[in-house]
VEXNU-953515 format. One record per atom (N, C-alpha, C): x, y, z. Coordinates in steps of 0.2 Angstrom, whole numbers, plus 5000, padded with zeros to 4 digits. Layout:
% VEXNU-953515
XYZ;...
END
This chain:
% VEXNU-953515
515548575031;514748595030;514548605023;515148645019;514948675012;515648665008;515648595008;516148555003;516848575007;517148535012;517448555015;518048535012;517948475009;518448445005;519048485000;518448554998;518648604994;519048634995;519148635003;519548705005;520148715005;520448635003;521348635006;521548684998;521148654992;521148684986;521348754987;520548784992;520548874991;521048904994;521348854999;521648905002;522348904999;522648864994;523148884991;523148914985;522448914983;522248994979;522349044983;522049054988;522149094992;522749144993;523349074993;524049104996;524349144990;524049104981;524249134977;524149194974;523349194975;523049254974;523449354981;523349314985;523749354990;524449384989;524949324988;525549354984;525549374980;525149364974;525249384966;524949464968;524649484972;524149564975;524849604978;525249574982;525749604984;526349624979;526249584974;526749604969;526449644963;525949674965;526049734957;525949794959;526549824956;526949914957;526749934961;526249964963;526050014967;525550004975;526349994979;526049944986;525549984988;525450064988;524850114989;524350084987;524450064983;523850014979;523449964983;522749964984;522349904983;522149874979;521949804979;521649804972;521249724976;520449744974;520049674978;519949644972;520049584971;519749534967;518949534966;518549554960;517749524960;517749464955;517649404958;517249344954;516949324953;516449314947;515749304944;515649254939;515149234938;514949184932;514749204924;514349264928;513949294921;514449314915;514249344909;514549354904;514749424905;515149454899;515249524899;514749554898;514349544893;513749584890;513249554894;513249524898;512449534905;512549594909;511949624910;511749694912;511949684920;512149624924;512349634930;512949644929;513549604924;514349634923;514249714922;513849734920;513949804916;513749834921;513349814928;513149864932;513849874938;514149814937;514849804942;515349834939;515449844933;515849874930;515849954930;515149964932;514950044934;515150044939;515150004947;515449984952;516050004952;516449964949;517349974949;517550034949;517250074942;517350134939;517250184945;516850204949;516550254952;517150234961;517250144962;517950164966;518450194965;518450174957;519150194954;519150284957;518750314951;518650374954;518650414960;518150374965;518050394972;518750394976;519250344975;519750344978;520350374974;520350414968;520950414964;521250394961;521150314962;521550254958;521850244964;521650254972;521850184976;521650144979;521150134976;520650054977;520250034969;520549974970;520649954961;520149904963;519449874959;519049824959;519049784954;519549724953;519849684946;519249644945;519049634940;518249584938;518549534934;518449474937;518349424934;517749384930;517549394926;516849364925;516949304920;516349254921;516249194917;516649144920;516449144925;516649074930;517549064928;517949134926;518649114925;518749064933;518649074942;518749074946;518149024950;517649004945;517148964947;516448964946;516248904950;515448944949;515148994956;514348984954;514249034960;514448994966;514548964969;514248914974;515148914975;515648904971;516348914972;516548974974;516449024969;516649084970;516349114981;515949074981;515449104988;516049074993;516249004992;516748964997;517449004996;517449024990;518249084992;518249134994;517449164993;517349234998;517549205004;517149165007;517249135014;518049145018;518249145015;518849095017;519449165015;519249215012;519449265011;520149265003;519749204998;520349204993;520149264988;519749284988;519449324982;518949394987;518949454985;518849504990;517949494990;517649504982;516949504980;516649454976;516049454975;515849414970;514749434970;514649394964;513849414965;513849354964;513049334966;512549284965;512049294964;511749234962;510749234964;510749224970;510049264974;509949234980;509849184981;509549144976;509649054976;510049024978;510649034976;511249024977;511649004983;511249074988;511249084993;510849065000;510549004997;509848975002;510248945007;510848885004;511248845008;511648895012;511748935013;512348965017;512049015021;511349055017;510949115024;510549085022;510049055027;509449035025;509049075025;509049135029;508549195029;508449195021;508949195017;508749215009;508249175005;508049105009;507749055005;507049115003;506849165008;506349195007;506149235000;506849254997;506649264990;506749214985;506549164986;506349084982;505549084983;505449114987;504449104988;504249134982;503749094978;503349114973;502949174976;502849224970;502349264970;502449314975;503149324979;503049374985;503149434985;503049464980;503149514978;502449544973;502049604973;501549604968;501849624963;502249664963;502349714958;503149744960;503249784954;504049834955;504049884960;503449914963;503549944967;503549894975;503449864975;503349814981;504049784983;504449774975;505049724976;505449794977;505149854977;505849904978;505949944985;505149924987;505049934994;505349915001;505549844997;505749775002;506549805000;506749804996;507449794993;507749854997;507449914994;508049974996;507649975005;507349955007;507049975016;507549925021;507349925026;507549895030;507549815029;507049795026;507249705027;507649705022;507749735014;508249725012;508849725014;509049785017;509749785022;509849735026;509349705030;509249665036;509549605033;509349575026;509349515026;510249535019;510449595017;510949585016;511749565021;511449625027;511949585032;511849525037;511249485032;511149425036;511549345035;512149365031;512749335029;513149345034;513149415038;513949415041;514349355045;513849315050;514149275053;514249215050;514349215042;514449175037;515249185034;515549245037;515949295032;515749335025;514949335024;514749355018;514349415019;514449475017;514249535019;513949565013;513249555012;512949595005;513049665005;513349694999;513149775000;512649794993;512649774990;511849794987;511549744983;510749744980;510649714976;510649734968;510449684963;510549704956;509849654955;509549704950;509049684946;509149594940;508749564943;508949494938;508149494935;507749534934;506849534934;506549464936;505849454932;505249404935;505549344931;505449294934;505649224929;504949184928;504849164922;504149144920;504249084915;503949034914;503748964911;503948974902;504248934902;504348934894;504148854892;504048834886;503748764885;503948764878;504048694877;504448674869;503648654864;502948614870;502548574864;501848624867;501848654868;501148684872;501048744875;500748804876;500848854881;500448824887;500848884892;500448894899;500048944900;499448934897;498948974900;498448974907;498648924911;498348894917;498748874921;498848834927;498948794929;498948734927;498248714925;497948654923;498648624916;499048694910;499348674908;500148634909;499948634914;500948614920;500648554920;500148534920;499948454924;500348404919;500748364923;501248314918;501748334916;501748404916;502648444909;502948424917;503748414912;504448404917;504648454915;504648514920;504848574921;505748564922;506148594920;506848614922;506648664928;506948664935;507048704940;507948704942;507848774945;508548754949;508648714955;509148714957;509448664963;509248684969;508748714968;508248754976;507548704979;507448694984;506948654985;506448704986;506248744987;505948824985;505648804980;506048804975;505548804967;505448724966;505848684966;505548604967;504648584970;504748654978;504048634978;503448674975;503648734971;503448784967;503048734962;503348714956;503148674953;502848614954;502848574959;502348524962;501948564964;501748604965;501248634970;500748644963;501048664958;500748704951;500348634947;500648574949;500648534946;501048494941;501548524940;502348504935;502648434937;503048444935;503548404937;504148404937;504448444943;505148484945;505848444943;506048464939;506648434937;507348464938;507648454941;508348484942;508948454938;509048534933;509448504928;510048564927;510848554928;511348604925;511048654921;511048724922;510748754915;511148754910;511748734909;512248704904;512048664899;511548594903;511548564899;510648554896;510248624900;509648624897;509348634889;509848664885;509848674878;509548604876;510048564878;510048494874;509348454877;509348464884;508548434888;508048454885;507848514882;507348544879;507348514872;507848524869;507848494862;507848414861;508048384865;507748314865;507348284871;506748344874;506248314875;506348264882;507048304886;507248274892;506748314897;506448354896;506148394900;505548424895;504948474897;504448504893;504648584891;504948584897;505048674898;505548694904;505448764905;506148794910;505548834913;506148884917;505848964917;506449004920;506249064917;506949094918;506749174915;507049254914;507049304915;507149294908;506849354906;506849374896;507549364895;508049414897;508749404893;509049334897;508949294899;509349234899;508649174894;508149204894;507949154889;508149174883;508449244882;508749244875;509449224875;509749244877;510749244877;510749164879;510149114883;510349054883;510349014874;509949044873;509649024864;509148984865;508848974873;508248934873;507748924869;507649004866;506949024862;506848984856;507448954854;507548904848;507048844848;507148824854;506748764854;506048764858;506148814864;505448834868;504948874865;504648864860;504248944857;503648954859;503548934867;502948954870;503149024876;503149054877;503549104883;502549144887;502549094892;502149134899;502249164903;502149234901;502249294906;501949284914;502049214917;501649214924;502049244930;502649264930;502949304933;502949284939;503049214942;503249164947;503749194954;504349204948;504949224954;505349304952;505349334958;505849394956;506349364961;506849354961;507649324961;508249384961;508449424965;508749474966;509649434962;509949464961;510449464963;510849484968;511549464971;511649504974;512349514976;512649594978;513349584975;513649594984;514049534985;514349534993;515249534990;515349554995;516149554999;516249525007;516849495005;517149455010;517149485017;516949465024;517049505030;517649515031;518049465030;518849475029;519249525025;519049535021;519149585016;518749655018;518349665021;517849715023;518149775027;518349715034;518749725040;519349755038;519549735034;520349745032;520249835030;519749855027;519749915023;519649985028;519950035028;519850095032;518950095031;518650165036;518150195035;517950205029;518350255025;518450295019;518350235014;518750185013;518650145012;518250105009;517750085014;517150045016;516650095012;516650165015;516150215011;516250225005;516950225003;516650224995;516350164991;516750114993;516450024988;515550044991;515450074996;514650064997;514350094993;514550174993;514150204990;514250194981;514850164980;514850154973;514350094970;514350044976;513749984974;513250004974;512850064979;512150074979;511950124972;512550174971;512550194965;512350154957;512950094956;512850054952;512250024952;511949994957;511449974956;510850024951;510650074954;510250114952;510450134943;511050134943;511150124936;510950054930;511049994936;511149924932;510349904932;509749944936;509249934935;508849964928;509250024925;508950064921;509250014913;509849984914;510249944910;509649874909;509549844915;509049794915;508449794910;508149844911;507449874909;507549884900;508049904900;508349894892;508349844889;508849794893;508949724890;508249674890;507949684894;507349644893;506649664889;506749734888;506249754881;506749744878;507349744874;507649724868;507549624868;507449604873;507449514874;506949494872;506249524874;505549514871;505249524864;505749584862;505949614856;505849544850;506549524851;506849454848;506549424848;506349394853;506249324853;505449324850;505149384852;504449374847;504449384838;505049384839;505349414829;505649354827;505849304832;505949234831;505349184831;504849184831;504249154832;504049134838;504349154842;503849144850;503249164852;502949134854;502149144855;502249184863;502149254864;502049274873;501249264875;501149224881;500649234884;500549264889;500049294889;499949344898;499349314903;499649244904;499049224909;498749254916;498249234918;497749274922;498349224930;498549274931;499149254939;498649234945;498149254946;497849234952;497849144954;497449104948;497549024949;498249004953;498949024950;499549014949;499849054958;499249084959;499549134966;499249064970;498449074969;498149014974;498448954976;498648934970;499048854970;499748834974;499848904976;500548894978;500348924984;499948944988;499848964995;500048924999;500148844999;500248815003;500948805007;501448844999;502148855002;502248885008;501748955011;501748985013;501448955020;500748935020;500748915025;501048875030;501548825027;501948785030;502248805034;502448845032;503048905038;502548925044;502048935046;501648955050;501848925057;501848845059;501948815062;502548785064;503048775057;503648745057;504248795058;504048865055;504548895057;504248975057;504048985062;503649035064;504249125063;504649095064;505249175065;505149185055;505249125052;505449145044;504549165041;504149145046;503449145043;503549225045;503549265051;503549335052;503849375046;504349335045;504749375042;504449395034;504149305031;503549335026;503049385025;502849375031;502249435033;502449515034;503149505035;503449575035;503449615029;503849545025;503649565017;502949595014;502649525015;501849565013;501649615011;501849655020;501549725021;501949765019;502449765016;502849815012;502449835006;501949805002;501449814997;501249864998;501349914994;501049984995;500349984995;499949934990;499449924986;498949884989;499049834993;498949794996;498249815000;497749785000;496949795002;497049785011;496949855012;496849845020;496249815021;
END
């Protein structure tokens, strides 16, 4: 179902990791391998470093989280597959990468799902957020916490996006997510899935007219060198999820599970602060580099994407109910 032809190689890798783990000096010490795709300067990696440090402190060095960043052990999809068979213990992925593994998590890819930061935190830190963290357990993927990945907005090469009309006919790079494709299509653009690694050249050569992402990624990718218009419509708030393999989790004592969960929760609060600082710094740098920042009226964008929600009313009533529960968590909604 998930590239099963891959799995023989993954099993061999698992054997290598397991035997390598057994050969570490202190036989009483447990090491859990955490692999992810981000650079070591990324705010989410910094959050995971904090989590690993807290686990080490809580366990007096008896439980270690060894972090492998920058796709050392594979892409987001590959680390998810390695997690499912227990080759690695933990990973961090975007909620969008989990859509094909845990269907309920598609909900985070809906445009304008959250009205503001307070609404998002109410959901992620509350009962619904917890339910969705654990929704992947039947697929051997247990969520521990959410890390902040900010809001995604449009950036373009040739003209600013001040209203949905400005997206008409524009080729906009999207993630390989059906939700993202549907969103850009409803807004009048032409959704164009391209890998993130190829996007700089695609923008430069006119293969696409624009893309969408959060400010730190807009900066670190250097896309601001080519795309000089950044329109903060904030259409998506896709959280990152810290996951542990259920095979790994079930092999831990209750005390070890408690250490990891407490460390994960604490690191999420810390990471949110680091993210806010990184976002502010990114905006200052891209403005200084000549990027024009636009603050459009979001309402026309919201209205045009409403049909995406309506389609689930009849086709997937349970999913539509989940959407309504999330909307009801907005503390500022009008009664």
